[in-house]
Structures are given as structure tokens and as C-alpha cells.
C-alpha positions as CSV (number, residue, x, y, z in Angstrom):
1,X,119.5,144.7,83.0
2,X,121.0,142.5,85.7
3,X,120.5,143.7,89.3
4,X,123.4,143.4,91.7
5,X,124.0,144.5,95.3
6,X,127.2,146.1,96.5
7,X,128.5,144.2,99.6
8,X,131.4,146.4,100.7
9,X,132.3,150.0,100.0
10,X,135.3,152.1,101.0
11,X,135.1,155.8,101.9
12,X,137.0,156.6,98.7
13,X,134.5,154.7,96.6
14,X,131.6,156.4,98.4
15,X,133.1,159.8,97.6
16,X,133.7,158.7,94.0
17,X,130.0,157.9,93.6
18,X,129.0,161.2,95.2
19,X,131.3,163.3,93.0
20,X,130.9,161.5,89.7
21,X,129.0,163.1,86.8
22,X,130.7,161.3,84.0
23,X,132.8,158.1,84.0
24,X,134.2,155.4,81.8
25,X,135.7,152.0,82.2
26,X,139.5,152.2,82.5
27,X,140.2,148.5,82.2
28,X,138.3,145.2,82.7
29,X,139.5,141.8,84.1
30,X,137.8,138.6,85.1
31,X,137.2,139.6,88.7
32,X,137.8,143.4,88.7
33,X,137.3,146.5,86.6
34,X,138.5,150.0,87.2
35,X,136.4,153.1,86.5
36,X,137.7,156.7,86.1
37,X,135.5,159.8,86.4
38,X,135.7,163.3,85.1
39,X,138.2,164.3,87.7
40,X,140.6,161.4,87.0
41,X,139.6,159.7,90.3
42,X,139.5,155.9,90.2
43,X,137.1,153.4,91.7
44,X,137.7,149.6,91.6
45,X,134.8,147.3,91.1
46,X,135.7,143.9,92.5
47,X,134.2,140.5,93.2
48,X,134.7,138.8,96.6
49,X,137.5,136.6,95.2
50,X,139.9,139.5,95.2
51,X,141.4,141.6,98.0
52,X,139.9,145.0,98.6
53,X,141.7,148.0,97.2
54,X,141.6,151.3,99.1
55,X,139.1,152.7,96.6
56,X,137.0,149.5,96.0
57,X,133.4,148.7,95.7
58,X,132.8,145.0,96.1
59,X,129.8,143.4,94.4
60,X,128.0,140.1,94.8
61,X,129.1,138.6,91.5
62,X,131.2,135.5,90.8
63,X,133.0,137.2,87.9
64,X,132.7,140.2,85.5
65,X,132.2,138.2,82.3
66,X,130.3,140.3,79.8
67,X,131.8,143.7,80.6
68,X,133.9,145.4,78.1
69,X,135.9,148.6,78.2
70,X,133.4,150.1,75.7
71,X,130.4,149.7,78.1
72,X,128.6,152.8,79.3
73,X,128.8,153.9,82.9
74,X,126.2,156.0,84.7
75,X,125.9,157.0,88.4
76,X,122.9,158.0,90.4
77,X,122.6,158.8,94.1
78,X,122.0,155.1,95.0
79,X,122.9,153.1,92.0
80,X,125.8,152.5,89.6
81,X,125.1,151.3,86.0
82,X,127.9,149.6,84.2
83,X,127.1,147.9,80.9
84,X,124.1,145.6,81.6
85,X,124.6,145.7,85.3
86,X,122.6,147.9,87.8
87,X,124.4,147.9,91.2
88,X,122.5,149.0,94.3
89,X,124.9,150.6,96.7
90,X,122.5,151.6,99.5
91,X,123.2,148.7,101.8
92,X,127.0,148.2,101.3
93,X,129.0,147.8,104.4
94,X,131.8,150.4,104.9
95,X,135.3,149.1,105.1
96,X,138.1,151.4,106.2
97,X,141.4,150.9,104.2
98,X,143.4,152.5,107.0
99,X,145.3,149.8,108.9
100,X,146.1,150.0,112.6
101,X,149.4,151.7,112.1
102,X,149.9,152.5,115.8
103,X,149.8,148.8,116.6
104,X,152.2,148.0,113.8
105,X,154.6,150.7,115.1
106,X,154.5,149.2,118.6
107,X,155.1,145.7,117.2
108,X,158.2,146.8,115.3
109,X,159.5,148.8,118.3
110,X,158.9,145.9,120.7
111,X,160.4,143.2,118.5
112,X,163.7,144.3,116.9
113,X,163.9,140.9,115.0
114,X,160.5,141.3,113.4
115,X,161.7,142.6,110.0
116,X,164.4,139.9,109.9
117,X,161.8,137.3,110.4
118,X,159.5,138.9,107.7
119,X,162.4,139.0,105.2
120,X,163.4,135.4,105.8
121,X,159.8,134.2,105.2
122,X,159.5,136.4,102.1
123,X,162.7,135.2,100.5
124,X,161.8,131.6,101.2
125,X,158.4,131.8,99.5
126,X,158.6,134.4,96.8
127,X,158.9,133.4,93.1
128,X,161.8,134.9,91.0
129,X,161.3,138.0,88.9
130,X,160.3,140.5,91.6
131,X,162.1,143.5,93.1
132,X,163.0,141.3,96.1
133,X,165.9,140.4,93.8
134,X,167.3,143.8,94.6
135,X,168.5,142.1,97.8
136,X,170.2,139.1,96.1
137,X,171.3,140.3,92.6
138,X,171.0,144.1,92.5
139,X,173.4,144.4,89.5
140,X,172.3,141.4,87.5
141,X,170.4,143.4,84.8
142,X,170.4,147.0,83.6
143,X,166.8,147.3,84.7
144,X,167.6,146.2,88.3
145,X,170.5,148.8,88.3
146,X,167.9,151.5,87.4
147,X,165.6,150.4,90.2
148,X,168.6,150.3,92.7
149,X,169.6,153.8,91.8
150,X,166.1,155.2,92.4
151,X,165.6,153.1,95.5
152,X,168.9,154.3,97.0
153,X,167.9,157.9,96.7
154,X,164.4,157.3,98.0
155,X,165.3,155.1,100.9
156,X,168.2,157.1,102.1
157,X,166.3,160.3,101.6
158,X,163.6,159.0,103.9
159,X,166.3,157.7,106.4
160,X,168.1,161.0,106.6
161,X,164.9,163.0,106.4
162,X,166.1,164.7,103.2
163,X,162.8,165.5,101.3
164,X,164.7,166.5,98.1
165,X,166.6,163.3,97.9
166,X,163.5,161.2,98.6
167,X,161.7,163.1,95.8
168,X,164.5,162.5,93.4
169,X,164.3,158.7,94.2
170,X,160.5,158.7,93.7
171,X,161.0,160.6,90.4
172,X,163.5,157.9,89.2
173,X,161.2,155.0,90.2
174,X,157.9,156.4,89.1
175,X,156.5,154.4,86.1
176,X,159.6,152.2,86.0
177,X,158.6,148.6,85.1
178,X,155.8,146.9,83.3
179,X,152.0,146.7,83.8
180,X,149.2,148.8,85.2
181,X,151.1,149.2,88.4
182,X,154.8,149.3,87.5
183,X,157.3,147.9,90.0
184,X,158.9,151.2,90.8
185,X,155.5,152.6,91.9
186,X,154.9,149.5,94.1
187,X,158.4,149.9,95.7
188,X,157.4,153.6,96.5
189,X,154.2,152.4,98.1
190,X,156.1,149.9,100.2
191,X,158.4,152.7,101.4
192,X,155.4,154.8,102.3
193,X,153.9,152.0,104.3
194,X,157.2,151.7,106.1
195,X,157.0,155.4,106.9
196,X,153.5,154.9,108.3
197,X,154.8,152.0,110.4
198,X,157.4,154.4,112.0
199,X,160.4,152.7,110.4
200,X,161.9,156.1,109.3
201,X,161.0,158.0,112.5
202,X,158.2,160.3,113.1
203,X,159.0,163.0,110.6
204,X,159.2,160.8,107.5
205,X,155.4,160.1,107.3
206,X,154.9,163.8,106.3
207,X,156.9,163.1,103.1
208,X,154.4,160.7,101.7
209,X,152.1,163.2,100.1
210,X,154.9,164.8,98.3
211,X,156.2,161.5,97.1
212,X,152.8,160.6,95.7
213,X,152.5,164.0,94.1
214,X,155.8,163.5,92.4
215,X,155.2,159.9,91.2
216,X,151.6,159.8,90.2
217,X,151.8,162.1,87.2
218,X,154.6,160.0,85.8
219,X,152.8,156.7,85.8
220,X,149.5,155.0,84.9
221,X,146.1,156.3,86.2
222,X,145.5,153.2,88.3
223,X,149.0,153.2,89.8
224,X,148.6,156.9,90.6
225,X,145.4,156.1,92.5
226,X,147.3,153.5,94.6
227,X,150.1,156.0,95.3
228,X,147.8,158.7,96.5
229,X,146.0,156.2,98.7
230,X,149.2,154.9,100.2
231,X,150.3,158.5,101.0
232,X,147.1,158.8,103.0
233,X,148.0,155.6,104.9
234,X,145.4,153.5,103.1
235,X,146.3,149.9,102.1
236,X,144.8,146.9,100.3
237,X,143.2,144.3,102.6
238,X,146.2,141.9,102.2
239,X,148.4,144.5,103.8
240,X,146.0,144.7,106.8
241,X,146.5,140.9,107.1
242,X,150.2,141.2,106.9
243,X,150.4,144.0,109.5
244,X,148.2,142.1,111.8
245,X,150.6,139.2,111.6
246,X,153.3,141.5,113.2
247,X,151.7,140.5,116.5
248,X,152.2,136.8,115.7
249,X,155.0,136.2,113.1
250,X,154.0,132.6,112.7
251,X,151.2,134.0,110.6
252,X,153.7,135.5,108.1
253,X,153.6,132.6,105.7
254,X,149.8,132.7,104.8
255,X,149.9,136.5,104.9
256,X,152.8,136.7,102.5
257,X,151.2,134.1,100.2
258,X,148.2,136.3,99.9
259,X,150.3,139.4,99.3
260,X,152.4,137.7,96.6
261,X,149.2,136.9,94.7
262,X,148.5,140.6,94.1
263,X,149.2,141.5,90.5
264,X,151.9,139.8,88.6
265,X,154.6,141.0,91.0
266,X,153.0,144.0,92.7
267,X,152.7,142.5,96.2
268,X,156.3,141.4,96.3
269,X,157.6,144.6,94.8
270,X,155.9,146.7,97.5
271,X,157.3,144.4,100.1
272,X,160.7,145.0,98.7
273,X,160.1,148.7,99.4
274,X,158.8,148.1,102.9
275,X,161.8,146.1,104.1
276,X,164.2,148.5,102.6
277,X,164.1,150.7,105.7
278,X,165.8,147.9,107.6
279,X,168.3,146.5,105.1
280,X,169.2,149.2,102.6
281,X,172.7,150.6,102.8
282,X,174.7,153.0,100.6
283,X,178.0,151.4,101.5
284,X,177.3,147.7,101.9
285,X,175.8,145.6,99.1
286,X,172.2,144.5,99.5
287,X,173.3,140.8,99.4
288,X,175.6,141.5,102.3
289,X,172.8,143.1,104.2
290,X,170.6,140.1,103.6
291,X,173.2,137.6,104.7
292,X,173.4,139.4,108.0
293,X,169.9,138.3,109.0
């Protein structure tokens, strides 16, 4: 048995440990693994090389070599046993996944050009193959057309405070795309972060719980966990960095570089949803909107 110490714990991970009687490994990667308990709740076990998820427990390990999806999981009041690891959680530092949304809202209000600047930096640095292409080639593929249809309903539902239309959009986007966190889910998460940033007015934030309840059952277990966290206003640590850069847009470049490293395209796909509040239009093409900045 290898003894490890947990370095950082989120409130959701703390609750997961307290509530779990049975659990299993959902998936395993080099620097992270995800565990799911008897209630379907997810906790992410991560090394310091990865950003923190809203439901993460960070351990002092260089990698997760040796773990397999078949390894047993056991939880006690102070320890987590995963395969051959025994993880002491008693001295972990609590990290809140809730960004300073009030400061982000003030920054957007006080600087009308902020999202234009964010979009310029994003399009200059993002690799191809993400949902940011909705703004440059929305009709180039059948898949992008599907994304655009759902995004139009979601974004304009949020903009007009039409809950039913927003839910229709979330239903169309949920589970759309590839991977453990499909691009459609990431786009929804970006839209919810925009709502928390005040980009759809004060009433739209209340829609987020319903959006997550609509989308989560239609996608993967892991993606559902991220959707529910976003609905509560909880974000990965890279989003905290990006939102902090709102006060100093010169920091956008390193913040975006870190965001774009999340998943295969997850960070960029979520950003596409975030900036949609500013650029999306039912009447003008997205490319026209982009050229206006």
C-alpha cells in the first residue's frame, strides 16, 4: 500500500467522501481519474499538473501510473483507498470553485470592449477543430449546423429570458459531439458562465439549474457533473484565471492558453458558449458578427 496525502479538496469532494458508501473508478488517465459513487456523484482525483475541477481532490503524486478502471475503491472518514493507494484527506486545504462573479460582472459592465478583446485573443490563438469555428464557418459541416441550431435556441432563449426556448437549445446540444465531455455540453457550460457573469441580465442566472437538469441525463456521467457544477456557478481553476484577467486584458493570452489545454477541445468549446452572449444573432451570420469587432 502506498501512502499519499491530499493537498487540496473542494467542498463537493468533501461531500462526496462523507456521503459515499460504495464507489468505483469511472475512468483513469495519466494525471487524473474520476470516481463515481452509489448516488451517481463524481469526484475527480488529480495530480498538481492539472487544473482543479469543481469536484476535485488533488493528491501529491507525479502521475497515476498503476491505476486501472478495475481497481477497488473504499472510503473511510479520513482516508480514500484506490487500488494500491491510501490517501489521507485530513490535512487537505479547501479550495472554493466559485469564482468572484461579482467582480467579473463589474468588469464587463465597466468595459464594453472587454468581450471584443477576449474574442480577438481567442481567435488568434485557438487551434482549428473547436466550436469557435461556429463564428467563422457555421455551415461548413453538418455537425456544425446541428451545433448552430441548438446554440441559436439556447443563446436567444437566454437573451430573451424564454426558459422554454433555452431548454430546447440545451436539449439539442446535450451530448452532441465526441469524448467524455462532448462539445455541446461544454458550450452549455460557457453559456451558464456568461449568465453568472451577468451577460444575459439578472434573471437568466436562475435558468442554469433547469438547463443542467435538462442536459445532464442526456450526456456522460462526467459531463453531467460539470454541467451541474456550472449551474451552481462553480468553475475549473483555469476559468478563475481567465475571469481574473478581466481586470487586466493583457493577461488574456496566458489565461486562454491554459483554458485551451483543457480536454481535447473542451476549454475552447466552453469559451464559444461564453462569448455567444455578445456575438450571437438570429439575423446576421456569425462571421458577420465576428468581423464587426
